[in-house]
Each structure stands twice: as C-alpha cells, then as structure tokens.
Residue frames as a rotation matrix with the C-alpha (Angstrom) as fourth column:
MET 1
0.333 0.877 -0.348 -95.68
0.943 -0.311 0.119 -24.96
-0.004 -0.367 -0.930 -18.79
ALA 2
-0.273 -0.427 0.862 -95.39
0.506 -0.826 -0.249 -21.24
0.818 0.368 0.442 -19.45
ASP 3
-0.612 -0.039 -0.790 -95.36
0.759 -0.310 -0.573 -18.63
-0.223 -0.950 0.220 -16.73
LYS 4
0.323 0.914 0.246 -98.48
0.945 -0.326 -0.032 -16.37
0.051 0.243 -0.969 -16.72
SER 5
0.486 -0.199 -0.851 -96.41
0.300 -0.877 0.376 -13.36
-0.821 -0.438 -0.367 -15.66
GLN 6
-0.619 -0.782 0.072 -94.65
0.288 -0.141 0.947 -13.46
-0.730 0.607 0.312 -19.07
PHE 7
-0.610 0.491 0.622 -97.88
0.741 0.074 0.668 -12.72
0.282 0.868 -0.409 -20.93
SER 8
-0.850 0.485 -0.205 -100.35
-0.385 -0.838 -0.387 -9.82
-0.359 -0.250 0.899 -21.28
ILE 9
-0.625 0.751 0.214 -104.02
0.781 0.610 0.136 -10.85
-0.028 0.252 -0.967 -21.40
VAL 10
-0.872 0.427 -0.238 -106.58
-0.432 -0.901 -0.033 -8.41
-0.228 0.074 0.971 -22.80
THR 11
-0.543 0.762 0.354 -110.26
0.673 0.646 -0.360 -9.41
-0.503 0.043 -0.863 -22.71
TYR 12
-0.887 0.275 -0.372 -112.75
-0.413 -0.831 0.371 -7.93
-0.207 0.483 0.851 -25.11
GLN 13
-0.189 0.904 0.385 -116.49
0.127 0.411 -0.903 -8.29
-0.974 -0.122 -0.192 -25.84
ARG 14
-0.939 -0.153 0.309 -117.22
0.301 0.073 0.951 -9.18
-0.168 0.986 -0.022 -29.49
SER 15
-0.406 0.873 0.272 -120.96
-0.245 -0.390 0.888 -8.72
0.880 0.294 0.372 -28.97
PRO 16
0.008 0.350 0.937 -123.21
-0.981 -0.181 0.076 -8.84
0.196 -0.919 0.342 -25.91
GLY 17
0.683 0.300 0.666 -122.45
-0.574 0.785 0.235 -12.07
-0.453 -0.543 0.708 -24.06
HIS 18
0.896 -0.428 0.121 -119.53
0.408 0.680 -0.609 -13.09
0.178 0.595 0.783 -26.32
TRP 19
0.735 -0.676 0.047 -116.17
-0.582 -0.594 0.555 -12.55
-0.347 -0.435 -0.831 -24.68
ARG 20
0.757 -0.646 -0.099 -112.67
0.461 0.635 -0.620 -13.55
0.464 0.423 0.778 -25.94
ALA 21
0.773 -0.586 -0.244 -109.14
-0.026 -0.413 0.910 -12.91
-0.634 -0.697 -0.335 -24.71
ALA 22
0.785 -0.618 -0.052 -106.02
-0.113 -0.060 -0.992 -11.86
0.610 0.784 -0.117 -26.62
ILE 23
0.818 -0.574 -0.026 -102.77
0.261 0.331 0.907 -13.25
-0.512 -0.749 0.421 -25.24
THR 24
0.769 -0.618 0.163 -99.38
-0.158 -0.430 -0.889 -11.51
0.619 0.658 -0.428 -26.06
PRO 25
0.472 -0.685 -0.556 -95.98
0.876 0.436 0.206 -12.60
0.101 -0.584 0.805 -24.76
PHE 26
0.900 -0.221 -0.374 -93.95
-0.050 -0.908 0.416 -9.80
-0.432 -0.356 -0.829 -23.17
ALA 27
-0.092 -0.973 -0.211 -90.72
-0.707 -0.085 0.702 -11.32
-0.701 0.213 -0.680 -24.46
HIS 28
-0.164 -0.006 -0.986 -89.89
-0.873 0.467 0.142 -13.62
0.460 0.884 -0.082 -27.37
SER 29
0.285 0.391 0.875 -91.52
-0.810 0.587 0.002 -16.90
-0.513 -0.709 0.484 -26.37
GLY 30
-0.756 -0.639 0.144 -90.26
-0.459 0.674 0.578 -19.17
-0.467 0.371 -0.803 -29.14
LEU 31
0.092 0.856 0.509 -93.70
0.157 0.492 -0.856 -19.93
-0.983 0.159 -0.089 -30.53
PHE 32
-0.787 -0.396 -0.472 -93.67
-0.393 -0.268 0.880 -20.56
-0.475 0.878 0.056 -34.26
MET 33
0.259 0.859 0.442 -96.43
0.186 0.405 -0.895 -20.96
-0.948 0.314 -0.055 -36.80
ARG 34
0.813 0.094 0.575 -95.57
0.556 0.174 -0.813 -21.63
-0.176 0.980 0.089 -40.41
GLY 35
0.036 -0.945 0.324 -92.09
0.945 -0.073 -0.320 -20.28
0.326 0.318 0.890 -40.02
ARG 36
-0.113 -0.045 0.993 -93.08
-0.001 -0.999 -0.046 -17.06
0.994 -0.007 0.112 -38.32
THR 37
-0.919 -0.233 -0.319 -92.84
0.324 0.020 -0.946 -15.98
0.226 -0.972 0.057 -34.75
THR 38
0.050 0.998 -0.045 -96.19
0.797 -0.013 0.604 -15.69
0.602 -0.066 -0.796 -33.09
ALA 39
-0.718 -0.274 0.640 -96.80
-0.036 -0.903 -0.428 -12.17
0.695 -0.330 0.638 -31.73
SER 40
-0.669 0.562 0.486 -100.12
-0.649 -0.125 -0.750 -12.97
-0.361 -0.817 0.449 -30.08
PHE 41
-0.812 0.514 -0.279 -103.15
0.193 0.686 0.701 -15.26
0.551 0.515 -0.656 -30.23
VAL 42
-0.427 0.797 0.427 -106.79
-0.870 -0.491 0.049 -15.18
0.248 -0.351 0.903 -29.29
THR 43
-0.604 0.297 0.740 -108.86
-0.280 0.790 -0.546 -17.72
-0.746 -0.537 -0.394 -27.38
PRO 44
-0.995 0.100 0.022 -110.67
0.057 0.358 0.932 -19.88
0.085 0.928 -0.362 -29.99
ASP 45
-0.296 0.949 -0.111 -114.13
0.847 0.315 0.427 -19.78
0.441 0.032 -0.897 -28.43
ASP 46
-0.259 0.394 0.882 -116.56
-0.324 -0.896 0.305 -17.17
0.910 -0.207 0.359 -27.15
TYR 47
-0.691 0.029 -0.722 -117.33
0.638 0.493 -0.591 -17.12
0.339 -0.870 -0.359 -23.46
ALA 48
0.256 0.963 0.091 -120.37
0.777 -0.260 0.573 -15.80
0.576 -0.076 -0.814 -21.56
SER 49
0.969 0.097 -0.226 -118.41
0.220 -0.749 0.625 -13.56
-0.109 -0.655 -0.748 -19.26
GLU 50
0.598 -0.788 0.144 -115.12
-0.601 -0.560 -0.570 -11.57
0.530 0.255 -0.809 -19.04
SER 51
0.101 -0.569 0.816 -113.88
-0.917 0.265 0.298 -13.77
-0.386 -0.778 -0.495 -16.18
ASP 52
0.685 0.125 0.717 -114.53
0.086 0.964 -0.251 -16.95
-0.723 0.234 0.650 -18.16
ALA 53
0.918 -0.379 0.117 -112.50
0.087 -0.095 -0.992 -15.54
0.387 0.920 -0.054 -21.08
MET 54
0.300 -0.838 0.456 -109.62
-0.895 -0.413 -0.169 -14.66
0.330 -0.358 -0.873 -18.69
MET 55
0.264 -0.170 0.949 -109.66
-0.576 0.762 0.296 -18.13
-0.773 -0.625 0.103 -17.16
ALA 56
0.902 0.072 0.427 -109.57
0.272 0.673 -0.687 -19.68
-0.337 0.736 0.588 -20.66
ALA 57
0.714 -0.690 0.122 -106.58
-0.358 -0.509 -0.783 -17.45
0.602 0.515 -0.610 -21.51
GLU 58
0.149 -0.682 0.716 -104.75
-0.981 -0.009 0.195 -18.56
-0.126 -0.731 -0.670 -18.39
GLN 59
0.534 0.086 0.841 -105.43
-0.105 0.994 -0.035 -22.22
-0.839 -0.070 0.539 -19.23
ALA 60
0.969 -0.210 0.133 -104.06
0.169 0.165 -0.972 -21.68
0.182 0.964 0.195 -22.76
ILE 61
0.406 -0.870 0.280 -100.88
-0.799 -0.486 -0.353 -20.18
0.443 -0.080 -0.893 -21.30
ARG 62
0.207 -0.324 0.923 -100.43
-0.742 0.563 0.364 -23.18
-0.637 -0.761 -0.124 -18.94
LYS 63
0.817 0.161 0.554 -100.66
0.170 0.850 -0.498 -25.48
-0.551 0.501 0.667 -21.96
LEU 64
0.805 -0.549 -0.225 -97.73
-0.469 -0.358 -0.807 -23.77
0.362 0.755 -0.546 -23.74
C-alpha cells in the first residue's frame, strides 16, 4: 500500500459533470509500464464531482 503523502493529486473537469484526477509521485515510485518508469497516471473513469474524483485517486494510490 502506497502512502498518499508521496503523491500529488490534481483534479480537472473534462466537461460539465465529468471529473478526473491525475496522480503523480513526488519521488521515484518504482512503477513500470512496458519498460518505462511511470511519471503519472489518470483515473480511468469520469466522476460526477471533484470530490468523487479525488476519492478515486486516493483509492488508486492505496492499491499501489
């Protein structure tokens, strides 16, 4: 389980009522995708509110 304090979470509105969150590690986290280090990732789904997108990002971090 990753520590939430090691990540930056930025929420953004793609269109009215469609929120997502971008998650970026502050330090090298050791995540790898196809041989490259992952710099950041975005929540895969749209959410109805900014707080829902933030909660989804925090859940994604806990799953790391």
